Steps between C-alpha positions, in 0.01 A plus 500: 500500500716726284394679180666240277331213685162672468555556126594137450200385702270706273633343179218315322502125518324275249195489729489880532617594150314796348192415295514502121323837465760661722779356285328627184475851650866495602618390155284758322626768738864407435447534125344845552794605715758377247390630160679333214555170683444215256569142597481165329267246659801319650637824649155592634468163672849524644439853633177403676612147595215334310474159340456499123127427538449771762695744285287436191178531703606823673620660176182398316284645776692829515480534121125433510461765773687748281788539746765340279550432132725277292707618205563315173815343646315361803628751752262611772473867584267756644193574292654825369855367459448234234439611146 
């Protein structure tokens, strides 16, 4: 099996998709690595391939954890990026 075949075989499937906590850590990490990134809820959902309900739940949880914040215009950014 070649390298590409092995990489494809390791791609997560719905049954082996990463747990929610892992996704939350990844999203928080991406915001830390990209200071100044601010997205609308729709953009956030599109970036992370989330349904509207999942998007709202994830954003709410990350805001409650202090990882993200929301500005007056509804854009979501890192906790230090939104003022």
